[in-house]
MDAnalysis code that builds the backbone (N, CA, C; Angstrom):
import MDAnalysis as mda
import numpy as np

u = mda.Universe.empty(654, n_residues=218, atom_resindex=np.repeat(np.arange(218), 3), trajectory=True)
u.add_TopologyAttr("name", ["N", "CA", "C"] * 218)
u.add_TopologyAttr("resid", np.arange(1, 219))
u.add_TopologyAttr("resname", ["MET", "ASN", "LYS", "ARG", "PRO", "PRO", "ARG", "GLN", "PRO", "ARG", "GLN", "GLU", "ARG", "ALA", "LYS", "ALA", "THR", "VAL", "GLU", "ALA", "ILE", "VAL", "GLU", "ALA", "ALA", "PHE", "SER", "VAL", "VAL", "ALA", "GLU", "ARG", "GLY", "LEU", "GLN", "ASN", "THR", "THR", "ALA", "GLN", "HIS", "ILE", "ALA", "ASP", "LYS", "ALA", "GLY", "VAL", "GLY", "ILE", "GLY", "SER", "PHE", "TYR", "GLU", "TYR", "PHE", "PRO", "ASN", "LYS", "GLU", "ALA", "VAL", "PHE", "GLU", "GLU", "LEU", "PHE", "ARG", "ARG", "LEU", "ARG", "ASP", "ASP", "THR", "VAL", "GLN", "ILE", "ILE", "ARG", "GLU", "LEU", "THR", "PRO", "ALA", "MET", "VAL", "LYS", "LEU", "PRO", "VAL", "ARG", "GLU", "ALA", "ILE", "ARG", "VAL", "MET", "LEU", "MET", "ARG", "VAL", "GLY", "ASP", "MET", "LEU", "ARG", "ARG", "GLU", "ASP", "GLY", "LYS", "TYR", "LEU", "ARG", "CYS", "ALA", "ARG", "HIS", "ALA", "MET", "ARG", "SER", "ASP", "ILE", "ALA", "ILE", "ASP", "ARG", "GLU", "PRO", "ILE", "GLU", "ARG", "GLU", "LEU", "ARG", "ASP", "LEU", "ALA", "LEU", "GLN", "TYR", "LEU", "LEU", "GLN", "HIS", "PRO", "GLU", "TYR", "LEU", "LYS", "THR", "LYS", "SER", "ASN", "PRO", "SER", "ILE", "SER", "ILE", "TYR", "ILE", "PHE", "ILE", "HIS", "GLY", "GLY", "MET", "HIS", "ALA", "PHE", "ILE", "HIS", "HIS", "MET", "ASN", "GLU", "ARG", "ASN", "PRO", "VAL", "ILE", "SER", "PHE", "GLU", "GLU", "LEU", "ILE", "ASP", "GLY", "LEU", "ALA", "ASN", "MET", "ILE", "GLY", "HIS", "TYR", "LEU", "GLU", "ARG", "GLU", "MET", "GLN", "MET", "VAL", "GLU", "THR", "ALA", "ASP", "ILE", "SER", "ARG", "GLY", "ASN", "ASP", "ALA"])
u.atoms.positions = np.array([
    [-29.684, -0.856, -4.922],
    [-28.580, -1.288, -5.722],
    [-28.317, -2.821, -5.473],
    [-28.125, -3.523, -6.503],
    [-27.803, -4.993, -6.349],
    [-26.519, -5.231, -5.670],
    [-26.561, -5.885, -4.489],
    [-25.345, -6.100, -3.716],
    [-24.873, -7.575, -3.864],
    [-25.398, -8.249, -4.918],
    [-24.993, -9.686, -5.064],
    [-23.486, -9.737, -5.269],
    [-22.737, -10.586, -4.549],
    [-21.292, -10.666, -4.676],
    [-20.964, -11.223, -6.012],
    [-19.782, -10.869, -6.488],
    [-19.326, -11.380, -7.850],
    [-19.228, -12.860, -7.772],
    [-19.685, -13.465, -8.949],
    [-19.681, -14.864, -9.086],
    [-18.175, -15.304, -9.089],
    [-17.939, -16.473, -8.409],
    [-16.570, -17.017, -8.351],
    [-16.369, -17.929, -9.535],
    [-15.438, -17.649, -10.479],
    [-15.280, -18.559, -11.573],
    [-14.634, -19.926, -11.184],
    [-15.055, -20.939, -11.836],
    [-14.531, -22.316, -11.463],
    [-13.721, -22.925, -12.641],
    [-14.106, -22.654, -13.856],
    [-13.385, -23.196, -14.967],
    [-12.381, -22.249, -15.515],
    [-11.347, -22.745, -16.189],
    [-10.272, -21.896, -16.714],
    [-10.783, -20.777, -17.648],
    [-11.804, -21.167, -18.523],
    [-12.350, -20.150, -19.393],
    [-13.017, -19.037, -18.651],
    [-13.758, -19.433, -17.543],
    [-14.442, -18.384, -16.743],
    [-13.460, -17.488, -16.056],
    [-12.395, -18.177, -15.540],
    [-11.320, -17.376, -14.832],
    [-10.598, -16.416, -15.824],
    [-10.489, -16.799, -17.041],
    [-9.854, -15.992, -18.015],
    [-10.709, -14.785, -18.400],
    [-12.009, -14.957, -18.354],
    [-13.027, -14.026, -18.674],
    [-12.988, -12.868, -17.501],
    [-13.013, -13.385, -16.309],
    [-12.926, -12.461, -15.139],
    [-11.663, -11.682, -15.132],
    [-10.525, -12.378, -15.483],
    [-9.299, -11.652, -15.461],
    [-9.177, -10.619, -16.500],
    [-9.874, -10.839, -17.655],
    [-9.898, -9.929, -18.812],
    [-10.743, -8.647, -18.366],
    [-11.871, -8.929, -17.666],
    [-12.688, -7.933, -17.242],
    [-11.980, -6.968, -16.252],
    [-11.304, -7.574, -15.259],
    [-10.595, -6.874, -14.248],
    [-9.421, -6.035, -14.875],
    [-8.678, -6.661, -15.695],
    [-7.539, -5.977, -16.360],
    [-8.077, -4.773, -17.301],
    [-9.127, -5.084, -17.928],
    [-9.767, -3.978, -18.721],
    [-10.224, -2.832, -17.855],
    [-10.762, -3.161, -16.676],
    [-11.188, -2.080, -15.812],
    [-10.045, -1.298, -15.309],
    [-8.946, -1.898, -15.035],
    [-7.743, -1.096, -14.647],
    [-7.465, -0.100, -15.735],
    [-7.478, -0.497, -16.978],
    [-7.106, 0.386, -18.103],
    [-8.140, 1.461, -18.246],
    [-9.501, 1.095, -18.253],
    [-10.519, 2.176, -18.414],
    [-10.560, 3.127, -17.349],
    [-10.459, 2.685, -16.100],
    [-10.463, 3.565, -14.939],
    [-9.316, 4.557, -15.009],
    [-8.093, 3.957, -15.275],
    [-6.880, 4.824, -15.339],
    [-7.125, 5.986, -16.392],
    [-7.808, 5.597, -17.463],
    [-8.002, 6.611, -18.500],
    [-9.274, 7.554, -18.289],
    [-10.328, 6.971, -17.853],
    [-11.548, 7.775, -17.659],
    [-11.937, 8.180, -16.278],
    [-11.390, 7.533, -15.323],
    [-11.726, 7.740, -13.883],
    [-13.010, 6.948, -13.567],
    [-13.349, 6.941, -12.301],
    [-14.440, 6.052, -11.816],
    [-15.772, 6.582, -12.321],
    [-16.041, 7.853, -12.147],
    [-17.406, 8.380, -12.539],
    [-17.725, 8.277, -13.934],
    [-16.697, 8.313, -14.840],
    [-16.974, 8.318, -16.329],
    [-16.775, 6.852, -16.925],
    [-16.607, 5.903, -16.055],
    [-16.503, 4.514, -16.527],
    [-17.764, 3.815, -16.384],
    [-18.274, 3.148, -17.425],
    [-19.474, 2.354, -17.332],
    [-19.053, 0.878, -17.483],
    [-20.108, 0.066, -17.201],
    [-19.895, -1.412, -17.410],
    [-19.661, -1.683, -18.825],
    [-20.392, -1.007, -19.747],
    [-20.147, -1.240, -21.178],
    [-18.756, -0.896, -21.593],
    [-18.169, 0.230, -21.067],
    [-16.858, 0.577, -21.359],
    [-15.830, -0.563, -21.064],
    [-16.081, -1.088, -19.885],
    [-15.188, -2.225, -19.313],
    [-15.430, -3.489, -20.222],
    [-16.602, -3.851, -20.524],
    [-16.898, -4.958, -21.393],
    [-16.239, -4.885, -22.786],
    [-16.377, -3.721, -23.344],
    [-15.869, -3.386, -24.688],
    [-14.292, -3.583, -24.661],
    [-13.727, -2.999, -23.608],
    [-12.259, -3.037, -23.521],
    [-11.791, -4.522, -23.303],
    [-12.595, -5.318, -22.542],
    [-12.224, -6.696, -22.314],
    [-12.551, -7.580, -23.450],
    [-13.377, -7.120, -24.407],
    [-13.727, -7.866, -25.558],
    [-14.790, -8.938, -25.222],
    [-15.575, -8.660, -24.325],
    [-16.683, -9.593, -23.936],
    [-18.018, -8.771, -24.057],
    [-19.089, -9.542, -24.178],
    [-20.365, -9.027, -24.178],
    [-20.867, -8.443, -22.814],
    [-21.846, -7.624, -22.851],
    [-22.212, -6.941, -21.540],
    [-22.945, -8.046, -20.690],
    [-23.525, -9.053, -21.422],
    [-24.042, -10.161, -20.690],
    [-23.043, -10.976, -19.933],
    [-21.918, -11.189, -20.523],
    [-20.822, -11.895, -19.797],
    [-20.325, -11.051, -18.634],
    [-20.317, -9.766, -18.791],
    [-19.860, -8.936, -17.686],
    [-20.753, -9.152, -16.480],
    [-22.085, -9.066, -16.785],
    [-23.019, -9.111, -15.585],
    [-23.150, -10.689, -15.119],
    [-22.602, -11.597, -15.824],
    [-22.565, -12.917, -15.374],
    [-21.659, -13.088, -14.136],
    [-20.616, -12.236, -14.128],
    [-19.589, -12.369, -13.032],
    [-19.616, -11.189, -12.179],
    [-20.150, -9.997, -12.533],
    [-20.118, -8.840, -11.642],
    [-21.500, -8.198, -11.709],
    [-22.143, -7.933, -10.558],
    [-23.550, -7.416, -10.567],
    [-23.563, -5.897, -11.033],
    [-22.492, -5.206, -10.963],
    [-22.426, -3.856, -11.431],
    [-21.019, -3.387, -11.451],
    [-20.757, -2.143, -11.965],
    [-19.360, -1.707, -12.163],
    [-18.655, -1.450, -10.812],
    [-19.453, -1.192, -9.752],
    [-18.924, -0.945, -8.450],
    [-18.210, -2.251, -7.946],
    [-18.822, -3.323, -8.219],
    [-18.227, -4.603, -7.734],
    [-16.844, -4.810, -8.415],
    [-16.674, -4.351, -9.641],
    [-15.368, -4.479, -10.314],
    [-14.401, -3.507, -9.674],
    [-14.978, -2.267, -9.375],
    [-14.036, -1.352, -8.728],
    [-13.460, -1.881, -7.378],
    [-14.396, -2.470, -6.660],
    [-13.951, -3.055, -5.362],
    [-12.908, -4.157, -5.631],
    [-13.045, -4.922, -6.657],
    [-12.036, -5.929, -6.925],
    [-10.654, -5.344, -7.362],
    [-10.708, -4.184, -8.090],
    [-9.429, -3.446, -8.420],
    [-8.739, -3.086, -7.166],
    [-9.433, -2.423, -6.201],
    [-8.931, -1.857, -5.047],
    [-8.404, -3.059, -4.144],
    [-9.131, -4.153, -4.121],
    [-8.677, -5.291, -3.284],
    [-7.340, -5.789, -3.845],
    [-7.248, -5.855, -5.170],
    [-6.029, -6.433, -5.779],
    [-4.835, -5.473, -5.481],
    [-5.074, -4.169, -5.510],
    [-3.983, -3.211, -5.264],
    [-3.578, -3.413, -3.795],
    [-4.484, -3.548, -2.920],
    [-4.244, -3.729, -1.489],
    [-3.453, -4.963, -1.298],
    [-3.957, -6.125, -1.840],
    [-3.233, -7.340, -1.707],
    [-1.916, -7.491, -2.264],
    [-1.688, -6.783, -3.372],
    [-0.398, -6.718, -4.010],
    [0.561, -6.017, -3.046],
    [0.095, -5.016, -2.489],
    [0.951, -4.216, -1.435],
    [1.312, -5.012, -0.271],
    [0.262, -5.857, 0.266],
    [0.549, -6.772, 1.350],
    [1.544, -7.844, 0.959],
    [1.450, -8.304, -0.238],
    [2.363, -9.405, -0.666],
    [3.805, -8.882, -0.807],
    [3.895, -7.524, -1.314],
    [5.287, -7.022, -1.443],
    [5.992, -6.880, -0.095],
    [5.157, -6.364, 0.983],
    [5.734, -6.251, 2.305],
    [6.156, -7.615, 2.853],
    [5.213, -8.540, 2.651],
    [5.495, -9.876, 3.241],
    [6.718, -10.494, 2.666],
    [6.893, -10.373, 1.255],
    [8.072, -11.013, 0.635],
    [9.382, -10.326, 0.974],
    [9.374, -8.973, 1.282],
    [10.517, -8.238, 1.613],
    [10.877, -8.303, 3.001],
    [10.042, -8.651, 3.909],
    [10.276, -8.565, 5.316],
    [11.463, -9.356, 5.768],
    [11.726, -10.564, 5.361],
    [12.965, -11.234, 5.833],
    [14.258, -10.516, 5.504],
    [14.349, -9.829, 4.347],
    [15.513, -9.139, 4.003],
    [15.589, -7.767, 4.666],
    [14.359, -7.109, 4.728],
    [14.380, -5.779, 5.233],
    [14.736, -5.627, 6.713],
    [14.384, -6.629, 7.535],
    [14.670, -6.647, 8.943],
    [16.171, -6.670, 9.235],
    [16.988, -7.074, 8.237],
    [18.455, -7.108, 8.410],
    [19.084, -5.820, 7.910],
    [18.425, -4.904, 7.319],
    [18.885, -3.695, 6.779],
    [18.912, -2.503, 7.824],
    [19.734, -1.527, 7.623],
    [19.497, -0.339, 8.436],
    [18.248, 0.234, 8.108],
    [17.563, 0.981, 9.070],
    [16.195, 1.303, 8.875],
    [15.837, 2.225, 7.768],
    [16.840, 3.163, 7.455],
    [16.567, 4.016, 6.281],
    [16.446, 3.260, 5.007],
    [17.406, 2.297, 4.856],
    [17.480, 1.506, 3.623],
    [16.321, 0.617, 3.544],
    [15.836, 0.092, 4.739],
    [14.683, -0.887, 4.665],
    [13.446, -0.132, 4.184],
    [13.198, 1.061, 4.707],
    [12.037, 1.847, 4.329],
    [12.076, 2.187, 2.812],
    [13.314, 2.593, 2.371],
    [13.447, 2.939, 0.900],
    [13.158, 1.772, 0.098],
    [13.742, 0.627, 0.406],
    [13.491, -0.635, -0.399],
    [11.987, -0.947, -0.434],
    [11.297, -0.891, 0.604],
    [9.852, -1.282, 0.634],
    [9.038, -0.247, -0.179],
    [9.225, 0.987, 0.057],
    [8.437, 2.007, -0.650],
    [8.757, 2.067, -2.139],
    [9.956, 1.818, -2.500],
    [10.363, 1.820, -3.881],
    [9.668, 0.648, -4.528],
    [9.634, -0.550, -3.982],
    [8.939, -1.677, -4.508],
    [7.392, -1.386, -4.697],
    [6.862, -0.774, -3.743],
    [5.402, -0.463, -3.818],
    [5.203, 0.502, -5.013],
    [6.051, 1.561, -5.023],
    [6.072, 2.488, -6.099],
    [6.171, 1.926, -7.438],
    [7.137, 0.959, -7.602],
    [7.348, 0.239, -8.863],
    [6.066, -0.560, -9.265],
    [5.458, -1.188, -8.263],
    [4.196, -1.914, -8.520],
    [3.143, -0.948, -9.063],
    [2.963, 0.222, -8.532],
    [1.877, 1.117, -8.936],
    [2.192, 1.739, -10.247],
    [3.471, 1.899, -10.560],
    [3.863, 2.604, -11.793],
    [4.051, 1.711, -13.027],
    [3.897, 0.361, -12.788],
    [4.106, -0.530, -13.929],
    [2.980, -0.309, -14.948],
    [3.327, -0.748, -16.135],
    [2.380, -0.572, -17.345],
    [1.880, 0.898, -17.523],
    [2.945, 1.761, -17.600],
    [2.712, 3.139, -17.865],
    [1.888, 3.879, -16.808],
    [1.975, 3.354, -15.552],
    [1.312, 3.995, -14.420],
    [-0.130, 3.839, -14.275],
    [-0.772, 2.842, -14.997],
    [-2.199, 2.732, -14.957],
    [-2.635, 2.329, -13.573],
    [-1.876, 1.539, -12.795],
    [-2.227, 1.104, -11.528],
    [-2.181, 2.312, -10.483],
    [-1.162, 3.053, -10.704],
    [-1.047, 4.355, -9.884],
    [-2.213, 5.318, -10.089],
    [-2.652, 5.376, -11.359],
    [-3.779, 6.323, -11.624],
    [-5.119, 5.701, -11.013],
    [-5.158, 4.382, -11.047],
    [-6.379, 3.714, -10.479],
    [-6.409, 3.884, -8.906],
    [-5.138, 3.821, -8.340],
    [-5.085, 4.005, -6.890],
    [-5.459, 5.383, -6.554],
    [-5.042, 6.364, -7.328],
    [-5.453, 7.756, -7.075],
    [-6.945, 7.980, -7.158],
    [-7.596, 7.323, -8.109],
    [-9.028, 7.467, -8.211],
    [-9.664, 6.781, -7.043],
    [-9.054, 5.701, -6.549],
    [-9.686, 4.989, -5.396],
    [-9.612, 5.819, -4.129],
    [-8.463, 6.564, -3.994],
    [-8.418, 7.430, -2.774],
    [-9.331, 8.607, -2.845],
    [-9.760, 8.989, -4.020],
    [-10.682, 10.180, -4.103],
    [-12.160, 9.781, -4.095],
    [-12.387, 8.432, -4.070],
    [-13.730, 7.852, -4.184],
    [-14.382, 7.752, -2.831],
    [-15.692, 7.478, -2.923],
    [-16.434, 7.156, -1.671],
    [-16.481, 5.652, -1.358],
    [-15.811, 4.870, -2.196],
    [-15.773, 3.447, -2.004],
    [-14.962, 3.060, -0.805],
    [-15.426, 2.317, 0.158],
    [-14.719, 1.991, 1.375],
    [-13.533, 1.076, 1.026],
    [-12.383, 1.344, 1.383],
    [-11.215, 0.550, 1.161],
    [-10.650, -0.064, 2.600],
    [-10.525, -1.266, 2.683],
    [-10.102, -1.867, 3.942],
    [-8.551, -1.858, 3.978],
    [-7.997, -0.965, 4.743],
    [-6.473, -0.841, 4.748],
    [-5.914, -1.694, 5.944],
    [-6.793, -2.312, 6.684],
    [-6.260, -3.054, 7.850],
    [-5.183, -4.109, 7.515],
    [-5.403, -4.815, 6.330],
    [-4.358, -5.860, 6.062],
    [-2.961, -5.295, 5.775],
    [-2.942, -4.059, 5.201],
    [-1.689, -3.381, 5.127],
    [-1.057, -2.957, 6.380],
    [-1.968, -2.319, 7.175],
    [-1.452, -1.885, 8.484],
    [-1.054, -3.079, 9.280],
    [-1.717, -4.203, 9.305],
    [-1.379, -5.378, 10.080],
    [0.071, -5.858, 9.562],
    [0.257, -5.848, 8.257],
    [1.569, -6.326, 7.678],
    [2.651, -5.389, 8.131],
    [2.400, -4.169, 8.214],
    [3.417, -3.186, 8.572],
    [3.741, -3.388, 9.993],
    [2.697, -3.547, 10.845],
    [2.985, -3.761, 12.320],
    [3.834, -5.056, 12.466],
    [3.507, -6.089, 11.760],
    [4.329, -7.302, 11.869],
    [5.810, -7.069, 11.411],
    [5.884, -6.291, 10.394],
    [7.264, -5.937, 9.893],
    [8.009, -5.196, 10.997],
    [7.427, -4.153, 11.617],
    [8.084, -3.390, 12.584],
    [8.386, -4.186, 13.760],
    [7.535, -5.056, 14.227],
    [7.854, -5.927, 15.412],
    [9.028, -6.911, 15.075],
    [9.015, -7.452, 13.896],
    [10.156, -8.380, 13.475],
    [11.457, -7.581, 13.365],
    [11.351, -6.318, 13.047],
    [12.557, -5.435, 12.906],
    [13.128, -5.182, 14.305],
    [12.250, -4.987, 15.279],
    [12.684, -4.699, 16.572],
    [13.379, -5.992, 17.218],
    [12.840, -7.125, 16.833],
    [13.442, -8.379, 17.340],
    [14.812, -8.541, 16.805],
    [15.072, -8.053, 15.566],
    [16.388, -8.217, 14.951],
    [17.314, -7.133, 15.444],
    [16.703, -6.022, 15.914],
    [17.587, -4.921, 16.429],
    [17.084, -4.544, 17.825],
    [17.356, -5.382, 18.764],
    [16.808, -5.192, 20.182],
    [17.381, -3.924, 20.852],
    [18.459, -3.378, 20.301],
    [18.974, -2.109, 20.888],
    [17.930, -1.013, 20.899],
    [16.941, -1.042, 19.939],
    [15.910, 0.004, 19.869],
    [14.952, -0.197, 20.949],
    [14.840, -1.383, 21.638],
    [13.928, -1.548, 22.695],
    [14.455, -0.941, 23.964],
    [15.717, -0.507, 23.969],
    [16.189, 0.196, 25.168],
    [15.698, 1.600, 25.420],
    [15.082, 2.158, 24.347],
    [14.661, 3.551, 24.389],
    [13.470, 3.684, 25.395],
    [13.277, 4.890, 25.900],
    [12.152, 5.065, 26.820],
    [10.782, 5.226, 26.204],
    [10.790, 5.309, 24.923],
    [9.497, 5.459, 24.215],
    [8.835, 4.046, 24.152],
    [7.484, 4.160, 24.139],
    [6.656, 2.949, 24.047],
    [6.686, 2.450, 22.603],
    [7.209, 1.251, 22.281],
    [7.398, 0.806, 20.848],
    [5.982, 0.810, 20.183],
    [5.004, 0.372, 20.798],
    [3.678, 0.274, 20.329],
    [3.184, 1.673, 19.769],
    [3.358, 2.658, 20.584],
    [2.946, 3.994, 20.271],
    [3.705, 4.477, 19.071],
    [4.997, 4.353, 19.059],
    [5.881, 4.737, 18.007],
    [5.476, 4.165, 16.729],
    [5.298, 2.702, 16.747],
    [4.871, 1.968, 15.528],
    [3.548, 2.511, 14.996],
    [2.611, 2.740, 15.891],
    [1.326, 3.203, 15.436],
    [1.452, 4.617, 14.778],
    [2.177, 5.490, 15.295],
    [2.373, 6.778, 14.729],
    [3.085, 6.764, 13.418],
    [4.118, 5.983, 13.333],
    [4.898, 5.945, 12.115],
    [4.112, 5.300, 10.919],
    [3.317, 4.194, 11.321],
    [2.570, 3.504, 10.290],
    [1.451, 4.481, 9.734],
    [0.638, 4.996, 10.633],
    [-0.458, 5.844, 10.223],
    [0.021, 7.188, 9.572],
    [1.049, 7.752, 10.231],
    [1.633, 9.011, 9.618],
    [2.190, 8.755, 8.314],
    [2.897, 7.623, 8.127],
    [3.503, 7.332, 6.831],
    [2.477, 7.044, 5.825],
    [1.428, 6.239, 6.174],
    [0.354, 5.871, 5.224],
    [-0.321, 7.150, 4.746],
    [-0.591, 8.072, 5.737],
    [-1.269, 9.363, 5.453],
    [-0.507, 10.199, 4.460],
    [0.790, 10.212, 4.656],
    [1.618, 11.033, 3.755],
    [1.657, 10.435, 2.286],
    [1.792, 9.070, 2.263],
    [1.855, 8.311, 1.078],
    [0.512, 8.485, 0.228],
    [-0.633, 8.345, 0.973],
    [-1.962, 8.524, 0.329],
    [-2.073, 9.906, -0.133],
    [-1.775, 10.882, 0.741],
    [-1.898, 12.296, 0.341],
    [-1.063, 12.529, -0.901],
    [0.074, 12.093, -0.964],
    [0.956, 12.334, -2.146],
    [0.272, 11.770, -3.407],
    [-0.316, 10.543, -3.264],
    [-0.929, 9.966, -4.410],
    [-2.152, 10.798, -4.868],
    [-2.803, 11.429, -3.878],
    [-4.031, 12.212, -4.219],
    [-3.735, 13.520, -4.946],
    [-2.429, 13.974, -4.826],
    [-2.119, 15.307, -5.414],
    [-1.993, 15.138, -6.913],
    [-2.675, 16.005, -7.632],
    [-2.492, 15.976, -9.136],
    [-1.092, 16.537, -9.528],
    [-0.603, 17.457, -8.832],
    [0.711, 18.022, -9.108],
    [1.494, 18.077, -7.711],
    [2.018, 16.973, -7.277],
    [2.686, 17.043, -5.909],
    [3.868, 18.037, -5.919],
    [3.961, 18.644, -4.743],
    [5.094, 19.643, -4.616],
    [6.358, 19.029, -4.385],
    [6.414, 17.714, -4.091],
    [7.705, 16.949, -3.994],
    [7.513, 15.676, -4.832],
    [8.668, 15.151, -5.226],
    [8.636, 13.938, -6.089],
    [8.391, 12.767, -5.213],
    [8.093, 11.593, -5.830],
    [7.914, 10.428, -5.019],
    [9.184, 9.962, -4.303],
    [10.355, 10.115, -5.010],
    [11.606, 9.790, -4.430],
    [11.900, 10.670, -3.156],
    [11.561, 11.991, -3.229],
    [11.686, 12.883, -2.123],
    [10.844, 12.531, -0.962],
    [9.682, 12.041, -1.254],
    [8.674, 11.531, -0.234],
    [9.345, 10.379, 0.482],
    [9.914, 9.388, -0.333],
    [10.529, 8.214, 0.325],
    [11.657, 8.618, 1.207],
    [12.540, 9.536, 0.669],
    [13.713, 9.946, 1.475],
    [13.176, 10.600, 2.796],
    [12.096, 11.451, 2.664],
    [11.697, 12.178, 3.773],
    [11.162, 11.250, 4.856],
    [10.326, 10.215, 4.457],
    [9.859, 9.218, 5.495],
    [11.005, 8.467, 6.077],
    [11.951, 8.033, 5.272],
    [13.068, 7.219, 5.769],
    [13.946, 8.009, 6.751],
    [14.222, 9.279, 6.456],
    [14.948, 10.149, 7.288],
    [14.221, 10.489, 8.553],
    [12.956, 10.687, 8.467],
    [12.086, 11.004, 9.702],
    [12.290, 9.851, 10.683],
    [12.087, 8.604, 10.293],
    [12.134, 7.556, 11.182],
    [13.595, 7.343, 11.568],
    [14.494, 7.445, 10.688],
    [15.902, 7.266, 10.997],
    [16.403, 8.211, 12.003],
    [16.027, 9.554, 11.800],
    [16.463, 10.580, 12.793],
    [15.888, 10.282, 14.128],
    [14.693, 9.913, 14.155],
    [13.983, 9.676, 15.430],
    [14.739, 8.584, 16.199],
    [14.973, 7.495, 15.540],
    [15.658, 6.291, 16.229],
    [17.000, 6.688, 16.676],
    [17.761, 7.381, 15.797],
    [19.106, 7.919, 16.202],
    [19.069, 8.745, 17.412],
    [18.107, 9.696, 17.523],
    [17.948, 10.587, 18.661],
    [17.660, 9.767, 19.881],
    [16.812, 8.802, 19.765],
    [16.415, 8.005, 20.886],
    [17.677, 7.177, 21.405],
    [18.500, 6.624, 20.453],
    [19.656, 5.932, 20.892],
    [20.692, 6.804, 21.551],
    [20.789, 8.101, 21.019],
    [21.712, 9.068, 21.671],
    [21.274, 9.351, 23.058],
    [19.938, 9.376, 23.320],
    [19.518, 9.659, 24.717],
    [19.801, 8.393, 25.591],
    [19.711, 7.202, 25.051],
    [19.978, 5.983, 25.867],
    [21.521, 6.096, 26.224],
    [22.422, 6.339, 25.183],
    [23.788, 6.336, 25.391],
    [24.228, 7.428, 26.417],
    [23.527, 8.687, 26.367],
    [23.808, 9.720, 27.357],
    [23.421, 9.208, 28.754],
    [22.250, 8.524, 28.822],
    [21.920, 8.114, 30.152],
    [22.808, 7.060, 30.693],
    [23.330, 6.179, 29.782],
    [24.346, 5.179, 30.293],
    [25.594, 5.803, 30.776],
    [26.034, 6.828, 30.018],
    [27.282, 7.508, 30.475],
    [27.145, 8.219, 31.767],
    [25.884, 8.799, 31.943],
    [25.571, 9.480, 33.119],
    [25.543, 8.565, 34.325],
    [24.913, 7.355, 34.144],
    [24.939, 6.473, 35.277],
    [26.298, 5.870, 35.592],
    [27.161, 5.822, 34.552],
    [28.509, 5.330, 34.749],
    [29.342, 6.363, 35.544],
    [29.110, 7.652, 35.268],
    [29.797, 8.604, 36.075],
    [29.383, 8.731, 37.455],
    [28.073, 8.409, 37.687],
    [27.558, 8.520, 39.017],
    [28.029, 7.319, 39.880],
    [28.371, 6.190, 39.214],
    [28.679, 4.984, 39.902],
    [29.996, 5.175, 40.814],
])
């Protein structure tokens, strides 16, 4: 298989052509799925000749990888933009705000991005999630700096952050993969927010109990 990387457009017309191909691919994949999408389908939807398609992308898989990269980068950008405001919110509200924004991004334009994301999760194409995980780790650390009371708990913050990020992402991805989810997206968000909220509340109660106990022993 030709693994030549996509040509990087330099002129405005070339950039417009690439953008048309990528946006067309979002629509076609959302409608047909990855297996049933061809380069010709994408070119036809974009209104360009198949030769123009291959001028910028060596094959349809290269376009798919660009779709998934954009979905990933859009998610990273949302987290990054929301971080300054989220770190000042109660933890449940912060989680709801972030996940609702990601959900809104995926569901725009009649949900075609969400459908593409679902196809991505079911495919064999490798998706680098590390940028999202890294942004979430940075968000969690900044949140702890704004709320140092949570650092008083006996739990190792690094372990808790790791578990919540990977557990939350697994639940989010699993929900996207389900054709008929048993819970709604809103219920998923509330469940994740309450899971982390309950955990932190319980940890803080244990800290307060220990402080009272030490005070009584003094």
